[in-house]
N, C-alpha and C positions, 0 to 999 in steps of 0.2 A: 776639635774635629780633625779627622785625618787628612792627609794630603790627597786631594782629589785627583791630582796628576799622577800619583803613584800609590794606588790602592793596595791593600794587603793581598798577597797572593798565596800565602801558605800559613799553616798553623801547626802546632805541636801534634805529633802522633799520640795515640793512647799510651804507648810505652813511655814516651818522653813526658807526658803529663803526669803519669803516676809515679815515675821514678823521681821526677823533680819534687813531687809532694813528699815522697819518702825522705829525700835529702833535706827538705825543709823541716819536717817534723823531727828529724834526727837532731836538730839544733836545740831541742828541748831537754836533751839528756843531761844528767848530773854526773855522768861517769867521766873520769879524767882520761881514759884511754880509748874507749869505743863509743862513738856516736852512731847509734843505730836507730833508724826509722823504718817502719813498715806500713804499707797500705794494702789492705785486702780488697780485692775487686771481684765483683760477680761477672758472670758471662755477658751481661748486658752493659758492661763498662760502668757500673754504678759502684761507688765506694761503700763497702760494708763496714769497715772498721779501720782505725789507725792505731799505732802503738809506737812507743819509743822506750829505750832501756833506761833504768834508773832504780833507785832504792824503793822499797815498798813504802806504803803510806806511813808517815811519821818517823821513818828511820833516817839515819845520817845520810847526808849528801856527800859524795866523794869530793866534789869540788870545794866543799867547805872544810872537811876534816881529813881528807886523804882516802886512798884506796885501802880497803881492809886486807887485800892480798899482797899489796906492795908496801904500803906505809904502816899497816897494822891498825889495831884497835885504837881509837883516839884517846882512851883512858889508860890502857896498859901497854900499848905498843906491840902487843902480840899479833902475829900474822893470823888472819882468819879467812873464812870463805867470803866470797863476793857478796855484798849486800844487795846487789842489783837484781831486779826482775828483768828478763830479756824482753826486747821489743815484741818478739813474736808472741810470747805468753801474754803480755799486756794487750796486744791486738786481739788475741783470742778472747780474753776476758771482756774487752771493750765491745765485742760483737754482741754481747748479752745473750744471744741464742746461737750456740755453735752450729746448729743446723744450717744457718745462713752461709757458713763458710764452705760447705760441701761443694766441690767443683770449682772453687774460687782460685784466683791467681794472687800470689803475694809478691809485691814489689818491695825489695829490701836493699838497704845500703850495704849490708854484708850478708854472706851466706849464713844460714843458721848453724848453731852448734848442734851436736848430736841430740842432746836432750830436747831442744826446740824442734828438731826435725821429727822426733817421735811424736810430739804434740801436734805438729802440722799434719803428719800422716794420719793420726787418729781424727783430726778435724776434717779430713777429706780434701785437703788442698791438692789441686791437680797440677799447678805450675808455680815455679819460683823464678823470679827475675831478679838478679842481684847486680850490684855495682862493683863490689870488691869481695875477695875471699876473706873470711874470718879466720883468725888465729887466736886460740885461747892463751891468755897470759898465765904462765905457771906461777905458783906461789913465790913471792920474793921479787917478781917482775924482771928477772934476768933472762928468761927464755920464753918462747912461745911454741905452740904446737898446733899443727893442722888437725882437723877432725875428719879423716877420710871415711869414717862410718856413715857420714851424711850422704855421700854419693852412693854408697852401697845400698842403703835403705831406699833412697829415691829410685834407684834402678829396679830393685826388687818389687817396689810398689807402683811403678809406672808413673812416678811424679817427674815431670819435666823440669830440669834446672837449666837456665841459660843466663849467660852474662849479658848485661845491658850494653848496647852499642850505640845508643842515641846521644843526643846533645844534652848538656846540662845548662840551665840558666843561672844557677847559683854558683858563686865562687866559694866552693867548699874547700876549706883548708885540708891538706893531706892528713895532718895529725888528728883531725876530727873523725876520720873514718877508720883508722887503725892504730894499733899500739906502736910505740917506738920500736924501730927495728923490724917491723912487719912488712915493709915495702917489698 
C-alpha cells in the first residue's frame, strides 16, 4: 500500500511511456552495435506493434558469432552484409495488417535508416519520435555515416520527426544505443 501521507501526484506522459517501452524492447536485440526498439502507436494511444533489430529467424546472432560487417562470416571470415532485420521492418511485420499503421506514431531508440524510412513512408506513419540519431556502420567497422536522405523524405512526405526530450526510467548504457565512436 502506498504512503497515505504522500500520495502519487504525477505519472508518465504518453511520450515517456512509449519511449521507455522502446528502450526496454531494444534490450532484446542480438546486434553488437545497435540496440533498436520501436513502438507503433495509434491516434488513441493504443500500441499497434513492437519491434527490435536482430537476425532473421534461424540465422546467426551477432552476439554469438560476431558482426558480419565487422567480424566477417563465422566460417570464412569474409566481410558480408548485415544479417539483421531492422526494428522498424520487424515492427511493420509484427503489425500483421499494415493498414493499422496508417497515421500512427513510431517511437524509436534511433532514427530510421533510409531503407526503413521508405518502408515507414509507405506504411503511412505520420510521426517519428526518436531518442538518438542513427549512424550506419560501414563495412569493416572503422567508420560510420549519417543518412541525411531520411530527413529529406520525411519533409517531402510531411512526416514529422522529433527528438524525444522526456525522462527515461531505464538505465540504458550508451553503447547499447549506438556504435563505437558514434557519440
